[in-house]
N, C-alpha and C positions, 0 to 999 in steps of 0.2 A: 547641533548634531542631531541626526535621526536615530531612532531605535535600531534601525538596520546596521548603521555604522558601529554603534556600540556593541551590538550582538556579534558582529564579525570580529571586532577587536578583542572582546572578552573571550570569545571562542579560541582565538589564536593564543591568548595567554594561558588559558586552561590547558590547551593541547600541549603547549611548551612544558608545562609542569607535570601533566598526568599522561600525556600521549593519548588522551581521549577527548572527543569533542563534547560540547555541551549536550546534555540529554534534553528531552522535551520539557520536563518540569523546570530545569535550570533556565532554559530559554524563556519560559513563561515568567519565571521569577524576575529575570533581568528586565523583561518588557514592563512588568507591573511596577517594579521599583523605579524604573525610568519615568513612569506616569505618576509617581508619588504615592502609590498605594501602601497601606500598612500591612503588616504580616497577617492580621486578622482578615483584612479585605481580600488579600491574595488567597488565603485559605478558604474563604467563603466562595470565591469565584470558581475554584477548581476542586472543591469538596475535599479538602485536606484538613488535618489538625493544625491549629495555629502554631503549636510548639514544633511540629515537624517542619513547617515552612521556615520558621525562625532558625532551626538547626541547619537546614539546607543553605539558607542565606549566609549564615556565619561561616560555613565550610567554604562557600564560594568566595566570600570576601577575604578569607585567610589566604587562599591561593593567589588572589589578585594582589594582596598586600606583599606577599613574598616576591611576586614577579615584578612589581612596580617599585618596591622599596619604600612604600608609603603605607600609613595606617588607613586602610579602606574600611568603611562601615556604611551602613545604610544612609546615614545623614549626609555623608559627603561623597557618596558613590558617583553620582552624575557629575557634580562640579569638578571632582578630581580627574575623571576621565576626560572631560572637555578641556580642562586646563592643560592636559598633556598634549593636546593638538595631535591626536593619534594618526590622522591620515595626512600624507603629504600630497595626495592628489584627490580631487573631489569625487564624490559619488555621482556617477553619470547615469541618468535614467533616460533611456530611449523609449519614447511612446509612439507607437505606430498609429497614424491617424485613421487607419482602417479598422482599428479595434476599439472596443468599448473601454471605459476606464477599468473595468474588471479584468481586462486582458492586457494590462500594461506590461511591456517588456523591459527588463532591467539588465543593465550592464554595469558590473561592479569592477572598479579599478582600484586596488588597494596596494599601497606601499607603506609599511609601518617602519618608522625611523627608530634609531637608537634612543633608549630612554635613560642613558647615563647610568645603567646598572652595571656593576662589576662582573656580573655573571656572563662569561664569554659565550656559553651555549645559548643563553637567552638572547643575547645581542645578535648572534648568528641567525636565530630563528626569526627575530623581529625585523631583521634587515634583509629579508628575502627580496629577490628581484620583483619589481612590479610585474604583475601578470594579469592580462585581460581575462575575465571570467564572465560567461554569459549564462545566467540562471533565470529561467522562467518557471517558477513553481506556484504561480498564481492559483492554478486549479488543483494543486495538491492539498490533501487534508493536513490539519495540524494534529499531531499525535500527543496526547497528554499522558496516557498510561500505555505501557507496552510490556507484555508478559510472556516469558517462556517460549520464545521462538529463536533462541540462540543458535540451535542447530541449523535452522532454515537460513538465518542471517549468514552463518559461516558458509553455507552452500552457495548462496548468492554471491558472496564476496569472492569465493574461490573461482566460480564460473566467470565473473565479470572482470575482477581485478587481476587475477592470476592467469586464467586461461584465455582471456579476451574472447569469450563466447559472443557471437554476433546477435543471436536471437534467443531470448529467454522468455518462456511463458510461465506465468504464475497463475495456477488454476485452482478452482474449487467452487463449492456452492456459495450462493450469495450470503454475505455476513460472516464468513469464516475467518476473515482477516487478511485477505490478499493485499488490498490497498495499503493497509496499515503496515504490513511487512515491508513492502517496497519503499514506502516513505521513510520508515525507520532506517533501512539500508542507505538511503540517500543522505539522511541526516548524519549518519556516521561516516560517510565517504564523500562529502562535498569537495574535499581537496583533491580527489582522484580524477576529476573531470574538468575540462575547460568549458564544456557546454553541457548543461542539463536542461531539458525541456519536458514538461509534463503536460500532456494533452488528454482530455476526456472525450470519449465517443458516446457519452450518454445521449447526446443529440448528434448523431453521426453526420459527417459531411463527406462529399466526394474526395477521393485521394488527392486530386489536383489542388483542391482548396487547402487541404491539410498541408501539403508540401509548400504551398505559397506562404501559409502561416508560419511554418518552421523557418523558412528563409527570411521572412520579414523580421523575425526576432533577432537574427544575428547578421543579416546582410543588408547593406544600404542600397546596393545595386540589384535590381530585380531583372532577371532575364525574361524575354518576351514569350518564347515558346515553351510548351510543357516539357518537351524533350530536353531543352537547355536547363530548365529548372530542376529536373530530375538529376541531370549530370552535375549541376551545381551542388545539390544536396549530397550526392555521393562523393564529390570532391571534398566537401566539408568533413564527411565521416572519415575520409582518408587523412586529411591534414590535421584534424584535431581529435582529441580524445573526447567523444561525445557520448552522452547517455540520454536516450529518448524513451519516454514512457507513454504508452497508449493504454488508458484505463477504459473499462466497460466495453471491451472489444466485441462482446457477444451481440451488441446492438447492430453490427453490420451483417449479422447472419439472419436468415429468413425464418420468421415464426411459422409454426405449422409444418415444418419439415425436419428431417433428421438434423442433429447437432452439427454446427460448423459449415452449413451451406450458405454461401455468400448471396446476399441480395444482388440483383442484376446491376444496380447503380454503384455497388461497392466491390464489384468483381475485380477491379484493378488492384485492390489491396493484396490479392493472392499473388500477382506477379511482383508486386513491390516487396512482399515478404521473402519471396524466393530470391529476388535480386539482392536483398540484404544479406542473405546467408551465403550466396555464391560469389559475391564480390569481396576481394581482399581489402580490409580496412581495419582500423584500430578502435572502432566504436561499438556500442551495444544498443539494442532495441529490446525493451521489456514490454511484453503484452500481458495485461491483466484481464482475465476473462472467466465467465461462468461456463463457457463451452469451449471445447477443443476442436480445432480444425486440423486438416492434414498438414499444414505448414508448421504446426506447433509440436509435432511428434517426429521422432527419429529413431530408427531401429539400430543405427550404428553411430553412437556419439563420438567415436574415434575419428570417423571420416567427415562428419558434418558438424558445423559449429552451431548446433541447435540443442538447447537444454529445456527441460520441462520440470517444473516444481509444483507438485500437487499437494495442496494443504488439506489436512484432516482436522478433526476437532481439537480444541485446546482444553485439556483436562487438568486445569490448575485452579485451585480455589482462589488464587489472587485476583482472578478476573471478576470476582464478585465483591472485591474491596470497594469501599466508598459508594455502595449501592443502597445503604440504609437497611441492610438485612441483619437479622439475628440468627442464632443457632448455627454458628460456624461449623459445628461438627456435621451438619446436614448438607453443607454446600456441595460437596463432591457428589452426593446422591442427586442433587438437583442438576448439576453439570452433566452427569452421565445421562440423566433423563432427557436432556435437550441436546445430547450428542456433542457437547463442547462447542457449540456455535455461539460466539460472543453476541451476535445480533439477537438470536432467540433469547439468550439469557438476560440481555438488557431489557427486552420487552417483558419477559416474565417477572423480572425483578421489580419493575414498576408496578405490575399487577399485584405482586405479593405485598409490596409496601403499601399500596392503596387499600387493598381489600383485607389483608391478613396482618396489617400493622407491622410488616417486616418479618413475621414469624414463619420461617421456612418449614419448620417441622409441622406446623399446623396446615400449611399448604400441601405438603407431601402426604399428610394423613387423609386428604381427599382421595388419594389413590387414583388420580386421573391425570393424564397428560393433557393439560389445558392448552388450547390454541388461541392466542390472543387475536384481537381484531387486526392488529398490525401484521402479525404473522399470516393470518388468513388472507389479507390483501396481497401479501408477497406471494403466497402459494397460488392464488388466483392467476396472477400474472405468469407465474412459472408454468402452471398447467396449460394455460392458453398458448404458450410457446411450443408445447410438445406437438409432435405429429400425431395423427389419428392412431397410428400403430402403437406409438409409445403410450398414448392415453389408455388404450385398451390393455396394454401390458401392466401399467401401474395400478389400474383399477382391479385387475386380477390379483396382483401382489397384495393389495390392501385387504383382501379376504383371508390372508394367512399371516400369522405372527412369526412363523419360522421361515428360514431361507428356503428357496425353491430351486429345484434342478431344472435344467432346460427341458428335460423330458416331461416333467410334471407340467410345466407351462405349456408345452406343445399339446398336451392332452386336454388342457382346460381352456385354451383360447382358440378362437377360430381364425388362425393365421397360418400362412404357409411357413415352412421351415426357414426359408430365406427371409421373409418379413420378420419373423421372430428373432432370428440371429442379428439382423441389422438393427432392429429395435432395441435389443439388449445392449448392443455396442453403443448406440447413440445415447441411451440412458446412462451408461458408464461415462461417456464423454461429457455429460451434464452433471456428474457426481451425485446422481439420485439413486443409482443402483451400484452396489459394490460386489465384487467377487469374493466368495468365501471358500477357502480350501478345507474340505472335510474328507470323508472317504472318496467323494467325487466332487467335482466343481459345482458349487451352489451359488445362488444370487440372492442378495438381500436388499430390500427397499429401506430407505431412510424411515426410521420409526416415527419421526415427527410428521413427515409427509404422509405416511400411512394413516396416522390419526386424522389428519386433515381430510384425506380421501374418504375415510369411513363416515365422516359427517357431511 
C-alpha cells in the first residue's frame, strides 16, 4: 500500500468519528509513522516537542482503534491497516506524457468495504458508493501550522460550498498567507468536489496552454480546436463540481503599469474570467493574487457571482511558536511592528535567533525596524513592478510617518489630479496603501515598506 492510500483511509475513519478531516500535523504524523520514524524523529522534523507528538499519535490511534475494533498502536499501525485490505479497487495514477514527473496527474477511485464492525453508522459511512475523484494538488503547498484564520475559512466555505460562487479572489500583499488559507480550505473540504486542480502562474503560460493542461488532467480525449477545448472545459464545470485554483495571478499583469493591467500575451485571461462568471455552472475558480484586476471586484454581489476576500495582517502570538524565540510577552509587540505579516516575521525571527540568540526584548531595545536582506530583495521586486506614478507617490509617503490626505499629496507631488487619483487607487489594489477614516479620508503607507524606501 502507498502512503496516499493510507492517508485517504485514515481520513475517512477520523471523519466518521469526529466529522473533521485530518489536519496538516496529523497527516504528517501518519506519513512519518508509515515511514517507520520515531516520535522524536517526527518532532525534530517539524520542530515540535516529542511529548506533544506522542500525545497526538495516541489520540489518533485511539480513534482508529474504536473505528476498526482493534487495538491500534504505533508498532502495528501499518501492518493492521494493510491486513484489512482497505481498498476494493486499486489506486489509479494517470500520468500525462506531456508533463514532467513533478506534474503527474492523479485519479483516485476508492470504495471502502465493511470491516465487520457492529456500528451501523460506521458501516454506512465506509460502504459509500465508489466515486471517481480527480485531484491534482502537485503544486499546492503543504501546510504544517495554521493559525487564527477561522473567520476567513468560514467565509470561503460559505461562498463556495453554500452559495456556489463561481469566481473568488483571495488578495493581499506578498507573504500575508493567501496561499496557506486556500490550501487549508481545500484540506478541510476535499470531499466537497469531484475535481480539484491547483495551478501556479509563477511562470505564466498562455491561456490556451493552461486549458489544455486542465483537460489533460481529467480527460483522455483532447479536442483539436481551441474553441472546442474551451467548450469542453465549460461542459466539465457544468457536469462536475470542480474547484480550480490559480496561484500567483499577479504574474500575468504588466510590470511598470497600474495594478491589474494584463500583459498582451495573457489578455485572453480577461475574457476567460468573464466567461466563468457569466456562464451557469456548479464549479468555482479561486484566484490568488497580490494585485486586483477589474474582473476580481464587483459592486453588486447579489447580482454577480464574484467574491473578493482581502487578507490583512495576522496578529496572533501563535505564529511565532516553534521559531526558537524567547520573551513571549514581547511577541505581540514584534508582530505589530511587522504588521502581522507571517513572511516578514519568519525572516526577522531567523535574524533574532542568529544575532540576538532568540532574545526578542533585546532586539526590540534596538528601537529600529530592521529590514532583512530577504525582505529587501522582496521589496526591490515589488518596487520595480510599480508604475512611475506609483513610485513617485510612495517615495513621497516615505517622508511622513503619519497618514496623508489627498490634498496634502497633491500639494507635494508633481502630478496631475487624475494621475494622483489613479496612482492611489492602484496602490490600494496592491495592498501597499490603505485608506484611513479620520475627520476626513486619509491614506497610509505600509510602515515596513516606508522603512525600506527611507533607506
